[in-house]
C-alpha positions, 0 to 999 in steps of 0.5 A: 791346200786340199782339192776340196778347198780349191774347188770351193774357191773356184766356185766362189770366184766364178760366182763373183765373176758372174755377179760382176759381169751381170753388173757391167752388162746392166750398166751398158744396157742402161747407157744404150737405152738412154742414148736411144731416148736422147736421139728420139724426136718429140711427137708433133701434132698436125696443128704444129705444121700450120701457122695460126692467123692472129685476130685483129681487135675490132678497135684496131680495125676501126683505127686503121680504117679511119687512118685510111680515110684521113689519108685520102681526105687530107691528100684529096685523092681517091682509093684505087680499084674503080673505073669510070664507065659511060652509058646512053641511059645514065651517062658516066658512072663508076664501077668497082674493079675489086670486091669491096666488103660491107662497111668499107670506105669508098671515096669522098663526095669532093667539092666546094663546102659552101653556105646555103646562101652561096648555094642558092646563088650558084643554083640560079647561075647554073640554071641560067647557064644550063649546067648540070647541078652536082650539089649535095645538101646535108645537116651536121651539128645543127647546121645546114651545109652544101658540097658543090661538086658541079665543077668537073674534076678527076675525083670519082664521087661526083660521078656515082649514079642514083638508085632509090630501089637498090643502092649499095652505098650510103653517105656519111659525115666524116669531120676533120678539125671540125670541118665536115666531109661527105664520104661514101660507105658500102651498104653490103659486099660489092662484087667486081664489075658492079656499078656504085649507086646511092640514093640522092634523097630527092623527094621534091615532086617537081624534080621527080616529075622532071626526072622520073628516073629518080623514082624508077631506078 
């Protein structure tokens, strides 16, 4: 073999060797890139670090509130978070300890549910014995009812005072098994330390003359 042929073979071998080395280096570089991509962490948004509050449907909230009311009415209990106070002007009253939202259940006006005929008889007896009368008359399903809460109990509803000018509660009939119950609902948000007040609804002239605070408060 001549020197020229040896040189040409050497050149061809060198070219093939270079081509092979280039292929190997390309594969290795691809592997390195793939390995870097596999270890790279996904980009997180700021919102990913905060838990989103779930909205409770209004229907579910109403059902929860009704369940709470039934629990207290059937169990003859009052919710916690209220305190009984006493003043020279009004006597005993009730204030809230925690904030209460508008439209919330407060307590029941608890007492004896009686007929009107029985209520009139009791009124006469209370007048003779000079007892303070805690009777609430109301209409429901085309009938007249009375809740007599004159007898002292541990329930707070009978101690809630009157305000014609600035009440923060209203009464509402809540029936259970066709039996009406009187409950108190907030007219607005009530802050801690505020006294609970509702309008007694007394419009009789003689009663107002005997108790001017029915109009002035």
